[in-house]
mmCIF file as Biopython writes it, N, C-alpha, C and O atoms, coordinates in Angstrom:
data_model
#
loop_
_atom_site.group_PDB
_atom_site.id
_atom_site.type_symbol
_atom_site.label_atom_id
_atom_site.label_alt_id
_atom_site.label_comp_id
_atom_site.label_asym_id
_atom_site.label_entity_id
_atom_site.label_seq_id
_atom_site.pdbx_PDB_ins_code
_atom_site.Cartn_x
_atom_site.Cartn_y
_atom_site.Cartn_z
_atom_site.occupancy
_atom_site.B_iso_or_equiv
_atom_site.auth_seq_id
_atom_site.auth_asym_id
_atom_site.pdbx_PDB_model_num
ATOM 1   N N  . UNK A ? 1  ? 129.866 127.846 85.198  1.0 0.0 1  A 1 
ATOM 2   C CA . UNK A ? 1  ? 129.726 126.489 85.705  1.0 0.0 1  A 1 
ATOM 3   C C  . UNK A ? 1  ? 128.438 126.344 86.513  1.0 0.0 1  A 1 
ATOM 4   O O  . UNK A ? 1  ? 127.722 125.352 86.376  1.0 0.0 1  A 1 
ATOM 5   N N  . UNK A ? 2  ? 128.148 127.334 87.354  1.0 0.0 2  A 1 
ATOM 6   C CA . UNK A ? 2  ? 126.965 127.256 88.206  1.0 0.0 2  A 1 
ATOM 7   C C  . UNK A ? 2  ? 125.681 127.202 87.367  1.0 0.0 2  A 1 
ATOM 8   O O  . UNK A ? 2  ? 124.756 126.456 87.688  1.0 0.0 2  A 1 
ATOM 9   N N  . UNK A ? 3  ? 125.631 128.001 86.286  1.0 0.0 3  A 1 
ATOM 10  C CA . UNK A ? 3  ? 124.461 127.988 85.416  1.0 0.0 3  A 1 
ATOM 11  C C  . UNK A ? 3  ? 124.302 126.650 84.708  1.0 0.0 3  A 1 
ATOM 12  O O  . UNK A ? 3  ? 123.182 126.176 84.516  1.0 0.0 3  A 1 
ATOM 13  N N  . UNK A ? 4  ? 125.425 126.036 84.318  1.0 0.0 4  A 1 
ATOM 14  C CA . UNK A ? 4  ? 125.363 124.735 83.661  1.0 0.0 4  A 1 
ATOM 15  C C  . UNK A ? 4  ? 124.790 123.682 84.594  1.0 0.0 4  A 1 
ATOM 16  O O  . UNK A ? 4  ? 123.990 122.843 84.179  1.0 0.0 4  A 1 
ATOM 17  N N  . UNK A ? 5  ? 125.192 123.726 85.833  1.0 0.0 5  A 1 
ATOM 18  C CA . UNK A ? 5  ? 124.695 122.762 86.820  1.0 0.0 5  A 1 
ATOM 19  C C  . UNK A ? 5  ? 123.207 122.986 87.066  1.0 0.0 5  A 1 
ATOM 20  O O  . UNK A ? 5  ? 122.435 122.029 87.139  1.0 0.0 5  A 1 
ATOM 21  N N  . UNK A ? 6  ? 122.807 124.237 87.192  1.0 0.0 6  A 1 
ATOM 22  C CA . UNK A ? 6  ? 121.398 124.545 87.426  1.0 0.0 6  A 1 
ATOM 23  C C  . UNK A ? 6  ? 120.549 124.129 86.221  1.0 0.0 6  A 1 
ATOM 24  O O  . UNK A ? 6  ? 119.473 123.557 86.390  1.0 0.0 6  A 1 
ATOM 25  N N  . UNK A ? 7  ? 121.026 124.413 85.019  1.0 0.0 7  A 1 
ATOM 26  C CA . UNK A ? 7  ? 120.275 124.048 83.820  1.0 0.0 7  A 1 
ATOM 27  C C  . UNK A ? 7  ? 120.168 122.527 83.697  1.0 0.0 7  A 1 
ATOM 28  O O  . UNK A ? 7  ? 119.128 122.009 83.290  1.0 0.0 7  A 1 
ATOM 29  N N  . UNK A ? 8  ? 121.224 121.820 84.042  1.0 0.0 8  A 1 
ATOM 30  C CA . UNK A ? 8  ? 121.196 120.349 83.999  1.0 0.0 8  A 1 
ATOM 31  C C  . UNK A ? 8  ? 120.196 119.811 85.019  1.0 0.0 8  A 1 
ATOM 32  O O  . UNK A ? 8  ? 119.466 118.861 84.738  1.0 0.0 8  A 1 
ATOM 33  N N  . UNK A ? 9  ? 120.166 120.416 86.198  1.0 0.0 9  A 1 
ATOM 34  C CA . UNK A ? 9  ? 119.213 119.994 87.230  1.0 0.0 9  A 1 
ATOM 35  C C  . UNK A ? 9  ? 117.778 120.225 86.765  1.0 0.0 9  A 1 
ATOM 36  O O  . UNK A ? 9  ? 116.904 119.392 87.004  1.0 0.0 9  A 1 
ATOM 37  N N  . UNK A ? 10 ? 117.536 121.346 86.107  1.0 0.0 10 A 1 
ATOM 38  C CA . UNK A ? 10 ? 116.202 121.632 85.578  1.0 0.0 10 A 1 
ATOM 39  C C  . UNK A ? 10 ? 115.839 120.622 84.498  1.0 0.0 10 A 1 
ATOM 40  O O  . UNK A ? 10 ? 114.701 120.157 84.440  1.0 0.0 10 A 1 
ATOM 41  N N  . UNK A ? 11 ? 116.795 120.283 83.647  1.0 0.0 11 A 1 
ATOM 42  C CA . UNK A ? 11 ? 116.535 119.292 82.599  1.0 0.0 11 A 1 
ATOM 43  C C  . UNK A ? 11 ? 116.172 117.940 83.212  1.0 0.0 11 A 1 
ATOM 44  O O  . UNK A ? 11 ? 115.228 117.286 82.768  1.0 0.0 11 A 1 
ATOM 45  N N  . UNK A ? 12 ? 116.911 117.530 84.216  1.0 0.0 12 A 1 
ATOM 46  C CA . UNK A ? 12 ? 116.624 116.246 84.879  1.0 0.0 12 A 1 
ATOM 47  C C  . UNK A ? 12 ? 115.238 116.277 85.514  1.0 0.0 12 A 1 
ATOM 48  O O  . UNK A ? 12 ? 114.483 115.311 85.405  1.0 0.0 12 A 1 
ATOM 49  N N  . UNK A ? 13 ? 114.900 117.382 86.176  1.0 0.0 13 A 1 
ATOM 50  C CA . UNK A ? 13 ? 113.567 117.512 86.782  1.0 0.0 13 A 1 
ATOM 51  C C  . UNK A ? 13 ? 112.480 117.453 85.714  1.0 0.0 13 A 1 
ATOM 52  O O  . UNK A ? 13 ? 111.440 116.829 85.925  1.0 0.0 13 A 1 
ATOM 53  N N  . UNK A ? 14 ? 112.709 118.096 84.572  1.0 0.0 14 A 1 
ATOM 54  C CA . UNK A ? 14 ? 111.724 118.091 83.490  1.0 0.0 14 A 1 
ATOM 55  C C  . UNK A ? 14 ? 111.533 116.693 82.924  1.0 0.0 14 A 1 
ATOM 56  O O  . UNK A ? 14 ? 110.408 116.283 82.638  1.0 0.0 14 A 1 
ATOM 57  N N  . UNK A ? 15 ? 112.627 115.963 82.762  1.0 0.0 15 A 1 
ATOM 58  C CA . UNK A ? 15 ? 112.532 114.589 82.251  1.0 0.0 15 A 1 
ATOM 59  C C  . UNK A ? 15 ? 111.746 113.726 83.229  1.0 0.0 15 A 1 
ATOM 60  O O  . UNK A ? 15 ? 110.892 112.942 82.815  1.0 0.0 15 A 1 
ATOM 61  N N  . UNK A ? 16 ? 112.021 113.860 84.502  1.0 0.0 16 A 1 
ATOM 62  C CA . UNK A ? 16 ? 111.301 113.086 85.521  1.0 0.0 16 A 1 
ATOM 63  C C  . UNK A ? 16 ? 109.821 113.433 85.510  1.0 0.0 16 A 1 
ATOM 64  O O  . UNK A ? 16 ? 108.972 112.543 85.559  1.0 0.0 16 A 1 
ATOM 65  N N  . UNK A ? 17 ? 109.508 114.727 85.447  1.0 0.0 17 A 1 
ATOM 66  C CA . UNK A ? 17 ? 108.100 115.146 85.413  1.0 0.0 17 A 1 
ATOM 67  C C  . UNK A ? 17 ? 107.392 114.582 84.181  1.0 0.0 17 A 1 
ATOM 68  O O  . UNK A ? 17 ? 106.266 114.094 84.276  1.0 0.0 17 A 1 
ATOM 69  N N  . UNK A ? 18 ? 108.055 114.652 83.029  1.0 0.0 18 A 1 
ATOM 70  C CA . UNK A ? 18 ? 107.447 114.159 81.797  1.0 0.0 18 A 1 
ATOM 71  C C  . UNK A ? 18 ? 107.222 112.653 81.858  1.0 0.0 18 A 1 
ATOM 72  O O  . UNK A ? 18 ? 106.175 112.165 81.432  1.0 0.0 18 A 1 
ATOM 73  N N  . UNK A ? 19 ? 108.185 111.921 82.378  1.0 0.0 19 A 1 
ATOM 74  C CA . UNK A ? 19 ? 108.048 110.460 82.462  1.0 0.0 19 A 1 
ATOM 75  C C  . UNK A ? 19 ? 106.973 110.036 83.445  1.0 0.0 19 A 1 
ATOM 76  O O  . UNK A ? 19 ? 106.362 108.978 83.294  1.0 0.0 19 A 1 
ATOM 77  N N  . UNK A ? 20 ? 106.744 110.873 84.460  1.0 0.0 20 A 1 
ATOM 78  C CA . UNK A ? 20 ? 105.677 110.569 85.412  1.0 0.0 20 A 1 
ATOM 79  C C  . UNK A ? 20 ? 104.315 111.025 84.916  1.0 0.0 20 A 1 
ATOM 80  O O  . UNK A ? 20 ? 103.302 110.839 85.591  1.0 0.0 20 A 1 
ATOM 81  N N  . UNK A ? 21 ? 104.298 111.624 83.729  1.0 0.0 21 A 1 
ATOM 82  C CA . UNK A ? 21 ? 103.033 112.059 83.148  1.0 0.0 21 A 1 
ATOM 83  C C  . UNK A ? 21 ? 102.560 113.402 83.662  1.0 0.0 21 A 1 
ATOM 84  O O  . UNK A ? 21 ? 101.402 113.770 83.466  1.0 0.0 21 A 1 
ATOM 85  N N  . UNK A ? 22 ? 103.455 114.146 84.326  1.0 0.0 22 A 1 
ATOM 86  C CA . UNK A ? 22 ? 103.081 115.448 84.847  1.0 0.0 22 A 1 
ATOM 87  C C  . UNK A ? 22 ? 103.228 116.504 83.755  1.0 0.0 22 A 1 
ATOM 88  O O  . UNK A ? 22 ? 104.116 116.425 82.906  1.0 0.0 22 A 1 
ATOM 89  N N  . UNK A ? 23 ? 102.356 117.470 83.796  1.0 0.0 23 A 1 
ATOM 90  C CA . UNK A ? 23 ? 102.360 118.546 82.817  1.0 0.0 23 A 1 
ATOM 91  C C  . UNK A ? 23 ? 101.931 119.812 83.533  1.0 0.0 23 A 1 
ATOM 92  O O  . UNK A ? 23 ? 101.273 119.751 84.572  1.0 0.0 23 A 1 
ATOM 93  N N  . UNK A ? 24 ? 102.302 120.961 82.979  1.0 0.0 24 A 1 
ATOM 94  C CA . UNK A ? 24 ? 101.895 122.213 83.607  1.0 0.0 24 A 1 
ATOM 95  C C  . UNK A ? 24 ? 100.416 122.480 83.397  1.0 0.0 24 A 1 
ATOM 96  O O  . UNK A ? 24 ? 99.849  123.368 84.033  1.0 0.0 24 A 1 
ATOM 97  N N  . UNK A ? 25 ? 99.787  121.723 82.515  1.0 0.0 25 A 1 
ATOM 98  C CA . UNK A ? 25 ? 98.354  121.831 82.258  1.0 0.0 25 A 1 
ATOM 99  C C  . UNK A ? 25 ? 97.640  120.611 82.826  1.0 0.0 25 A 1 
ATOM 100 O O  . UNK A ? 25 ? 98.284  119.643 83.228  1.0 0.0 25 A 1 
ATOM 101 N N  . UNK A ? 26 ? 96.324  120.657 82.859  1.0 0.0 26 A 1 
ATOM 102 C CA . UNK A ? 26 ? 95.545  119.516 83.364  1.0 0.0 26 A 1 
ATOM 103 C C  . UNK A ? 26 ? 95.800  118.266 82.528  1.0 0.0 26 A 1 
ATOM 104 O O  . UNK A ? 26 ? 95.881  117.159 83.060  1.0 0.0 26 A 1 
ATOM 105 N N  . UNK A ? 27 ? 95.925  118.451 81.224  1.0 0.0 27 A 1 
ATOM 106 C CA . UNK A ? 27 ? 96.193  117.334 80.323  1.0 0.0 27 A 1 
ATOM 107 C C  . UNK A ? 27 ? 97.189  117.799 79.267  1.0 0.0 27 A 1 
ATOM 108 O O  . UNK A ? 27 ? 97.122  118.948 78.832  1.0 0.0 27 A 1 
ATOM 109 N N  . UNK A ? 28 ? 98.104  116.944 78.847  1.0 0.0 28 A 1 
ATOM 110 C CA . UNK A ? 28 ? 99.084  117.342 77.833  1.0 0.0 28 A 1 
ATOM 111 C C  . UNK A ? 28 ? 98.445  117.808 76.521  1.0 0.0 28 A 1 
ATOM 112 O O  . UNK A ? 28 ? 99.049  118.588 75.785  1.0 0.0 28 A 1 
ATOM 113 N N  . UNK A ? 29 ? 97.247  117.345 76.228  1.0 0.0 29 A 1 
ATOM 114 C CA . UNK A ? 29 ? 96.581  117.757 74.987  1.0 0.0 29 A 1 
ATOM 115 C C  . UNK A ? 29 ? 96.144  119.222 75.029  1.0 0.0 29 A 1 
ATOM 116 O O  . UNK A ? 29 ? 95.830  119.796 73.986  1.0 0.0 29 A 1 
ATOM 117 N N  . UNK A ? 30 ? 96.119  119.833 76.208  1.0 0.0 30 A 1 
ATOM 118 C CA . UNK A ? 30 ? 95.763  121.245 76.328  1.0 0.0 30 A 1 
ATOM 119 C C  . UNK A ? 30 ? 96.933  122.176 76.053  1.0 0.0 30 A 1 
ATOM 120 O O  . UNK A ? 30 ? 96.750  123.389 75.951  1.0 0.0 30 A 1 
ATOM 121 N N  . UNK A ? 31 ? 98.120  121.624 75.935  1.0 0.0 31 A 1 
ATOM 122 C CA . UNK A ? 31 ? 99.315  122.422 75.712  1.0 0.0 31 A 1 
ATOM 123 C C  . UNK A ? 31 ? 99.271  123.038 74.321  1.0 0.0 31 A 1 
ATOM 124 O O  . UNK A ? 31 ? 99.100  122.337 73.324  1.0 0.0 31 A 1 
ATOM 125 N N  . UNK A ? 32 ? 99.427  124.347 74.265  1.0 0.0 32 A 1 
ATOM 126 C CA . UNK A ? 32 ? 99.415  125.033 72.980  1.0 0.0 32 A 1 
ATOM 127 C C  . UNK A ? 32 ? 100.802 125.084 72.360  1.0 0.0 32 A 1 
ATOM 128 O O  . UNK A ? 32 ? 100.942 125.409 71.181  1.0 0.0 32 A 1 
ATOM 129 N N  . UNK A ? 33 ? 101.831 124.764 73.144  1.0 0.0 33 A 1 
ATOM 130 C CA . UNK A ? 33 ? 103.195 124.809 72.636  1.0 0.0 33 A 1 
ATOM 131 C C  . UNK A ? 33 ? 103.554 123.555 71.847  1.0 0.0 33 A 1 
ATOM 132 O O  . UNK A ? 33 ? 104.234 123.633 70.824  1.0 0.0 33 A 1 
ATOM 133 N N  . UNK A ? 34 ? 103.103 122.419 72.317  1.0 0.0 34 A 1 
ATOM 134 C CA . UNK A ? 34 ? 103.498 121.143 71.721  1.0 0.0 34 A 1 
ATOM 135 C C  . UNK A ? 34 ? 102.255 120.360 71.355  1.0 0.0 34 A 1 
ATOM 136 O O  . UNK A ? 34 ? 101.575 119.824 72.230  1.0 0.0 34 A 1 
ATOM 137 N N  . UNK A ? 35 ? 101.953 120.289 70.062  1.0 0.0 35 A 1 
ATOM 138 C CA . UNK A ? 35 ? 100.832 119.459 69.646  1.0 0.0 35 A 1 
ATOM 139 C C  . UNK A ? 35 ? 101.183 118.789 68.340  1.0 0.0 35 A 1 
ATOM 140 O O  . UNK A ? 35 ? 101.577 119.488 67.407  1.0 0.0 35 A 1 
ATOM 141 N N  . UNK A ? 36 ? 101.072 117.523 68.215  1.0 0.0 36 A 1 
ATOM 142 C CA . UNK A ? 36 ? 100.713 116.583 69.276  1.0 0.0 36 A 1 
ATOM 143 C C  . UNK A ? 36 ? 101.865 116.434 70.266  1.0 0.0 36 A 1 
ATOM 144 O O  . UNK A ? 36 ? 103.032 116.568 69.900  1.0 0.0 36 A 1 
ATOM 145 N N  . UNK A ? 37 ? 101.526 116.159 71.513  1.0 0.0 37 A 1 
ATOM 146 C CA . UNK A ? 37 ? 102.576 116.044 72.539  1.0 0.0 37 A 1 
ATOM 147 C C  . UNK A ? 37 ? 103.559 114.923 72.224  1.0 0.0 37 A 1 
ATOM 148 O O  . UNK A ? 37 ? 103.155 113.801 71.919  1.0 0.0 37 A 1 
ATOM 149 N N  . UNK A ? 38 ? 104.838 115.230 72.300  1.0 0.0 38 A 1 
ATOM 150 C CA . UNK A ? 38 ? 105.870 114.212 72.171  1.0 0.0 38 A 1 
ATOM 151 C C  . UNK A ? 38 ? 106.850 114.397 73.326  1.0 0.0 38 A 1 
ATOM 152 O O  . UNK A ? 38 ? 106.848 115.435 73.988  1.0 0.0 38 A 1 
ATOM 153 N N  . UNK A ? 39 ? 107.674 113.402 73.563  1.0 0.0 39 A 1 
ATOM 154 C CA . UNK A ? 39 ? 108.569 113.423 74.721  1.0 0.0 39 A 1 
ATOM 155 C C  . UNK A ? 39 ? 109.486 114.637 74.730  1.0 0.0 39 A 1 
ATOM 156 O O  . UNK A ? 39 ? 109.563 115.351 75.730  1.0 0.0 39 A 1 
ATOM 157 N N  . UNK A ? 40 ? 110.176 114.872 73.632  1.0 0.0 40 A 1 
ATOM 158 C CA . UNK A ? 40 ? 111.149 115.973 73.582  1.0 0.0 40 A 1 
ATOM 159 C C  . UNK A ? 40 ? 110.458 117.333 73.718  1.0 0.0 40 A 1 
ATOM 160 O O  . UNK A ? 40 ? 110.952 118.219 74.415  1.0 0.0 40 A 1 
ATOM 161 N N  . UNK A ? 41 ? 109.332 117.489 73.059  1.0 0.0 41 A 1 
ATOM 162 C CA . UNK A ? 41 ? 108.602 118.755 73.139  1.0 0.0 41 A 1 
ATOM 163 C C  . UNK A ? 41 ? 108.083 119.023 74.543  1.0 0.0 41 A 1 
ATOM 164 O O  . UNK A ? 41 ? 108.137 120.154 75.027  1.0 0.0 41 A 1 
ATOM 165 N N  . UNK A ? 42 ? 107.585 117.989 75.187  1.0 0.0 42 A 1 
ATOM 166 C CA . UNK A ? 42 ? 107.082 118.143 76.553  1.0 0.0 42 A 1 
ATOM 167 C C  . UNK A ? 42 ? 108.215 118.505 77.519  1.0 0.0 42 A 1 
ATOM 168 O O  . UNK A ? 42 ? 108.039 119.340 78.406  1.0 0.0 42 A 1 
ATOM 169 N N  . UNK A ? 43 ? 109.369 117.875 77.341  1.0 0.0 43 A 1 
ATOM 170 C CA . UNK A ? 43 ? 110.512 118.170 78.209  1.0 0.0 43 A 1 
ATOM 171 C C  . UNK A ? 43 ? 110.920 119.631 78.037  1.0 0.0 43 A 1 
ATOM 172 O O  . UNK A ? 43 ? 111.166 120.322 79.026  1.0 0.0 43 A 1 
ATOM 173 N N  . UNK A ? 44 ? 110.995 120.113 76.784  1.0 0.0 44 A 1 
ATOM 174 C CA . UNK A ? 44 ? 111.354 121.521 76.538  1.0 0.0 44 A 1 
ATOM 175 C C  . UNK A ? 44 ? 110.333 122.463 77.150  1.0 0.0 44 A 1 
ATOM 176 O O  . UNK A ? 44 ? 110.700 123.483 77.733  1.0 0.0 44 A 1 
ATOM 177 N N  . UNK A ? 45 ? 109.056 122.131 77.024  1.0 0.0 45 A 1 
ATOM 178 C CA . UNK A ? 45 ? 107.990 122.961 77.580  1.0 0.0 45 A 1 
ATOM 179 C C  . UNK A ? 45 ? 108.095 123.027 79.104  1.0 0.0 45 A 1 
ATOM 180 O O  . UNK A ? 45 ? 107.992 124.106 79.687  1.0 0.0 45 A 1 
ATOM 181 N N  . UNK A ? 46 ? 108.297 121.894 79.739  1.0 0.0 46 A 1 
ATOM 182 C CA . UNK A ? 46 ? 108.419 121.847 81.199  1.0 0.0 46 A 1 
ATOM 183 C C  . UNK A ? 46 ? 109.673 122.580 81.654  1.0 0.0 46 A 1 
ATOM 184 O O  . UNK A ? 46 ? 109.644 123.286 82.661  1.0 0.0 46 A 1 
ATOM 185 N N  . UNK A ? 47 ? 110.775 122.421 80.922  1.0 0.0 47 A 1 
ATOM 186 C CA . UNK A ? 47 ? 112.017 123.132 81.256  1.0 0.0 47 A 1 
ATOM 187 C C  . UNK A ? 47 ? 111.804 124.640 81.235  1.0 0.0 47 A 1 
ATOM 188 O O  . UNK A ? 47 ? 112.191 125.340 82.170  1.0 0.0 47 A 1 
ATOM 189 N N  . UNK A ? 48 ? 111.191 125.134 80.174  1.0 0.0 48 A 1 
ATOM 190 C CA . UNK A ? 48 ? 110.982 126.586 80.078  1.0 0.0 48 A 1 
ATOM 191 C C  . UNK A ? 48 ? 110.063 127.070 81.189  1.0 0.0 48 A 1 
ATOM 192 O O  . UNK A ? 48 ? 110.265 128.155 81.735  1.0 0.0 48 A 1 
ATOM 193 N N  . UNK A ? 49 ? 109.062 126.277 81.524  1.0 0.0 49 A 1 
ATOM 194 C CA . UNK A ? 49 ? 108.153 126.653 82.599  1.0 0.0 49 A 1 
ATOM 195 C C  . UNK A ? 49 ? 108.885 126.677 83.946  1.0 0.0 49 A 1 
ATOM 196 O O  . UNK A ? 49 ? 108.703 127.611 84.727  1.0 0.0 49 A 1 
ATOM 197 N N  . UNK A ? 50 ? 109.699 125.674 84.222  1.0 0.0 50 A 1 
ATOM 198 C CA . UNK A ? 50 ? 110.456 125.631 85.475  1.0 0.0 50 A 1 
ATOM 199 C C  . UNK A ? 50 ? 111.433 126.800 85.576  1.0 0.0 50 A 1 
ATOM 200 O O  . UNK A ? 50 ? 111.551 127.417 86.635  1.0 0.0 50 A 1 
ATOM 201 N N  . UNK A ? 51 ? 112.132 127.108 84.485  1.0 0.0 51 A 1 
ATOM 202 C CA . UNK A ? 51 ? 113.088 128.211 84.500  1.0 0.0 51 A 1 
ATOM 203 C C  . UNK A ? 51 ? 112.400 129.563 84.696  1.0 0.0 51 A 1 
ATOM 204 O O  . UNK A ? 51 ? 112.887 130.406 85.449  1.0 0.0 51 A 1 
ATOM 205 N N  . UNK A ? 52 ? 111.271 129.766 84.020  1.0 0.0 52 A 1 
ATOM 206 C CA . UNK A ? 52 ? 110.561 131.043 84.191  1.0 0.0 52 A 1 
ATOM 207 C C  . UNK A ? 52 ? 110.013 131.163 85.603  1.0 0.0 52 A 1 
ATOM 208 O O  . UNK A ? 52 ? 110.004 132.246 86.187  1.0 0.0 52 A 1 
ATOM 209 N N  . UNK A ? 53 ? 109.566 130.063 86.134  1.0 0.0 53 A 1 
ATOM 210 C CA . UNK A ? 53 ? 109.055 130.047 87.511  1.0 0.0 53 A 1 
ATOM 211 C C  . UNK A ? 53 ? 110.177 130.379 88.508  1.0 0.0 53 A 1 
ATOM 212 O O  . UNK A ? 53 ? 109.970 131.138 89.455  1.0 0.0 53 A 1 
ATOM 213 N N  . UNK A ? 54 ? 111.355 129.808 88.284  1.0 0.0 54 A 1 
ATOM 214 C CA . UNK A ? 54 ? 112.505 130.063 89.166  1.0 0.0 54 A 1 
ATOM 215 C C  . UNK A ? 54 ? 112.933 131.528 89.078  1.0 0.0 54 A 1 
ATOM 216 O O  . UNK A ? 54 ? 113.237 132.150 90.096  1.0 0.0 54 A 1 
ATOM 217 N N  . UNK A ? 55 ? 112.958 132.077 87.862  1.0 0.0 55 A 1 
ATOM 218 C CA . UNK A ? 55 ? 113.324 133.498 87.713  1.0 0.0 55 A 1 
ATOM 219 C C  . UNK A ? 55 ? 112.352 134.394 88.450  1.0 0.0 55 A 1 
ATOM 220 O O  . UNK A ? 55 ? 112.756 135.355 89.104  1.0 0.0 55 A 1 
ATOM 221 N N  . UNK A ? 56 ? 111.066 134.080 88.345  1.0 0.0 56 A 1 
ATOM 222 C CA . UNK A ? 56 ? 110.038 134.867 89.030  1.0 0.0 56 A 1 
ATOM 223 C C  . UNK A ? 56 ? 110.234 134.820 90.541  1.0 0.0 56 A 1 
ATOM 224 O O  . UNK A ? 56 ? 110.125 135.844 91.216  1.0 0.0 56 A 1 
ATOM 225 N N  . UNK A ? 57 ? 110.520 133.640 91.069  1.0 0.0 57 A 1 
ATOM 226 C CA . UNK A ? 57 ? 110.739 133.494 92.506  1.0 0.0 57 A 1 
ATOM 227 C C  . UNK A ? 57 ? 111.992 134.251 92.954  1.0 0.0 57 A 1 
ATOM 228 O O  . UNK A ? 57 ? 111.988 134.878 94.014  1.0 0.0 57 A 1 
ATOM 229 N N  . UNK A ? 58 ? 113.052 134.198 92.164  1.0 0.0 58 A 1 
ATOM 230 C CA . UNK A ? 58 ? 114.285 134.920 92.521  1.0 0.0 58 A 1 
ATOM 231 C C  . UNK A ? 58 ? 114.073 136.432 92.519  1.0 0.0 58 A 1 
ATOM 232 O O  . UNK A ? 58 ? 114.604 137.134 93.380  1.0 0.0 58 A 1 
ATOM 233 N N  . UNK A ? 59 ? 113.299 136.936 91.556  1.0 0.0 59 A 1 
ATOM 234 C CA . UNK A ? 59 ? 112.998 138.367 91.534  1.0 0.0 59 A 1 
ATOM 235 C C  . UNK A ? 59 ? 112.204 138.773 92.762  1.0 0.0 59 A 1 
ATOM 236 O O  . UNK A ? 59 ? 112.414 139.849 93.322  1.0 0.0 59 A 1 
ATOM 237 N N  . UNK A ? 60 ? 111.290 137.904 93.179  1.0 0.0 60 A 1 
ATOM 238 C CA . UNK A ? 60 ? 110.494 138.175 94.383  1.0 0.0 60 A 1 
ATOM 239 C C  . UNK A ? 60 ? 111.390 138.267 95.608  1.0 0.0 60 A 1 
ATOM 240 O O  . UNK A ? 60 ? 111.220 139.152 96.446  1.0 0.0 60 A 1 
ATOM 241 N N  . UNK A ? 61 ? 112.341 137.353 95.706  1.0 0.0 61 A 1 
ATOM 242 C CA . UNK A ? 61 ? 113.264 137.341 96.858  1.0 0.0 61 A 1 
ATOM 243 C C  . UNK A ? 61 ? 114.149 138.582 96.862  1.0 0.0 61 A 1 
ATOM 244 O O  . UNK A ? 61 ? 114.455 139.124 97.924  1.0 0.0 61 A 1 
ATOM 245 N N  . UNK A ? 62 ? 114.560 139.034 95.683  1.0 0.0 62 A 1 
ATOM 246 C CA . UNK A ? 62 ? 115.415 140.219 95.604  1.0 0.0 62 A 1 
ATOM 247 C C  . UNK A ? 62 ? 114.689 141.475 96.082  1.0 0.0 62 A 1 
ATOM 248 O O  . UNK A ? 62 ? 115.294 142.357 96.693  1.0 0.0 62 A 1 
ATOM 249 N N  . UNK A ? 63 ? 113.392 141.548 95.800  1.0 0.0 63 A 1 
ATOM 250 C CA . UNK A ? 63 ? 112.613 142.722 96.209  1.0 0.0 63 A 1 
ATOM 251 C C  . UNK A ? 63 ? 112.389 142.793 97.708  1.0 0.0 63 A 1 
ATOM 252 O O  . UNK A ? 63 ? 112.222 143.880 98.260  1.0 0.0 63 A 1 
ATOM 253 N N  . UNK A ? 64 ? 112.384 141.649 98.371  1.0 0.0 64 A 1 
ATOM 254 C CA . UNK A ? 64 ? 112.115 141.663 99.816  1.0 0.0 64 A 1 
ATOM 255 C C  . UNK A ? 64 ? 113.372 141.718 100.617 1.0 0.0 64 A 1 
ATOM 256 O O  . UNK A ? 64 ? 113.321 141.736 101.846 1.0 0.0 64 A 1 
#
């Protein structure tokens, strides 16, 4: 249940970021994962980036 809630929160954050025109790159056209950029592809790209970023931060916290 906890993972489902976290994944849903990440999805909502990704949708908000995509709708605001935010991207992990300077411009969406620089994205090598999704070309040409579309809404669903951008959301998936942002979701994967947010999840990998969160995992990296959690590993850092575990080490300290």
